[in-house]
C-alpha positions, 0 to 999 in steps of 0.5 A, a space after each residue: 825245880 828251882 831247888 836243885 838248879 844251883 847245886 854244885 860239887 859239895 866241896 872244892 879244896 881251896 888250898 892253904 893260907 899263909 898260915 896252915 888253915 885249909 878251907 873247904 869253901 868251894 861250893 855255894 850253899 844250895 839255894 831255893 826259892 824258900 830263901 826269897 821273901 816275895 815282895 810287891 812291885 812298889 817295894 822293888 821301886 824304892 830299893 837301891 841296888 845295894 839293898 837288892 844285892 845285900 838281900 840276895 842269898 846267891 850274891 852274898 854266898 858268892 861274895 863270902 866265897 870270894 873272900 874265903 878264896 882270897 884268904 887262901 893266897 899264900 903271898 901275904 902282900 898279894 893277899 892283903 892287896 886282894 882283901 883291900 880291893 875287894 873291900 874298896 875297889 877304888 880307882 886309886 890310879 886316877 889320883 895322880 892323873 888329876 894333877 897338872 894335866 896328867 890326865 890329858 897327857 895320858 889321854 894324848 899318849 893313848 891317842 898317839 898310840 892308837 889306843 883311844 881312837 873312840 874315846 873323846 877327852 871329855 869322856 876319858 875316865 868314868 866319874 868318881 868323886 874321890 879316887 880313894 873311894 869306890 862309887 859302890 861296893 864290889 858286891 853291888 855292881 853288875 857283871 857287865 853292861 845292862 844288855 849283857 851278862 849278869 846285868 843285875 845288882 851283885 852280878 859281878 860277884 856271881 860272875 867272878 865266883 863262877 870264873 874262879 871256880 872254873 880257874 881252880 878246876 883247871 888248876 887241879 886238872 893240869 896237876 891231875 893230868 900232867 903233874 904240872 903245878 901252876 902258881 895258885 896265887 896267880 890263878 886266884 888273884 888274876 881271875 879275882 881281879 880281872 873285873 875289879 873296876 866294874 863297880 866304877 865303870 858300871 855305876 847305877 843310874 836313877 833310871 835303874 840301869 847302869 852306866 854305858 861302857 865306853 871303849 879303850 884300847 879296842 876293848 870295854 874300858 873296865 879291862 885296861 882300867 882294872 889292869 892299871 889298878 893292879 899295876 898301880 897298887 904294886 901287884 906282881 907282873 905275873 898276876 897283872 899279865 895273867 889278868 890282862 889275858 882274861 879277854 884274850 890269850 897269847 897263843 898266836 901273834 894276832 891274839 897276843 896283840 890284844 893283851 899287849 895293847 891292854 897292858 900298854 894302855 894300863 901302864 900309861 894310865 899307871 905311869 910305869 914303863 911296861 918293859 922296864 917293870 916286866 909287864 912286857 918283853 924287853 922289845 915291848 911287842 910280846 908278853 914276858 917270855 916264855 909265856 906263862 900257862 897261868 895266862 891261858 888259865 885266866 883266859 879260859 876261866 873267864 868264859 862264863 859270858 858265853 852262855 850268860 850274855 844270851 841268857 840275859 838277852 833271851 830273858 829280858 823280853 820274857 820279863 817285859 811280857 810278864 811285866 805288862 801282862 801280870 804287873 800292869 806296866 805300860 809301854 813307858 813303864 817298860 822303858 824306865 825305872 819301874 821295869 828296871 827295878 822289877 828286873 833288877 830285883 828278880 835277877 838279883 834274887 834268883 840270878 839270871 842264870 838260875 832263871 834261865 835254867 827254869 825257862 830253858 827246862 820248864 818254859 814260859 809258865 814255869 818262868 812266870 810262876 818263879 817270878 811271881 814268887 819273887 815279885 808278887 803280882 797285885 
């Protein structure tokens, strides 16, 4: 049952690096429950999110895939930036904002432009001790908020890996169907970077849940922060603009207003003029013209959430019912660290989508049997 649920194409040609090495690393190795060593509930409670992610074969396989894919980027400068960000997704753009009230000035400008209407100054920017160091590795962060998609340690890695596969499939399809060759570096880099600041925004708390995301420029704050980081680190405008389009496309005036607002906010944070630097059209009200197709591919690739959001929301009540009936958790336990640790471990080891496959095809009993192999009931 579980052995085949994560199977994919055996190989997806990733292309050629700046050297001449071709990688056939497109497929995550087949996963089965044999790869999971069942542990007791008490062991879950003492594990950190990083330990859970490191222990997960699906997470580590996805992490290795992303590193391999980054190595296929031809542009040496972009390839190095990708590698640096994956190794340490630090919010480096925050450094200058800490000097001489620059952060307050940036917040005031965002506020004046209607981009920070729901964000109070005291909540502006998530906490970070050192802007040169990420609060956690990229590979241990969740993929979104705790009630949303990939809400488990390492979820951002499996989410990004799936989206990158979709983007590369679109890249291939455009060539095979229209003989139109997209810029592969832009396709890879924009998709890989679109959630780069989730390790900062979704820091894990002592209760086993992650930080609640706030809103900036009418979107989850991770998005403009991630764009700002790419801009601040000097990535080319075509990559940053495609990255901005992950959450909406520029196909209509109404839709395009979103990435324009997100780029505007990101440029305020990064301290650059979006028109002068080529992040927006000279008038500042559209993306650079003519609009690139890679913008749409990044947007289309970032649609893993369409199923994964409800999958998590449908699974959590089932896990709570199992936690109460098979693992002896009380009502209070279900509200705090004990259940969250259980949930984090189960999701991280099998992935929420893997478990949803079991649940949707085998029902409650199949789900209970699978969970019992991951966390052994007392």
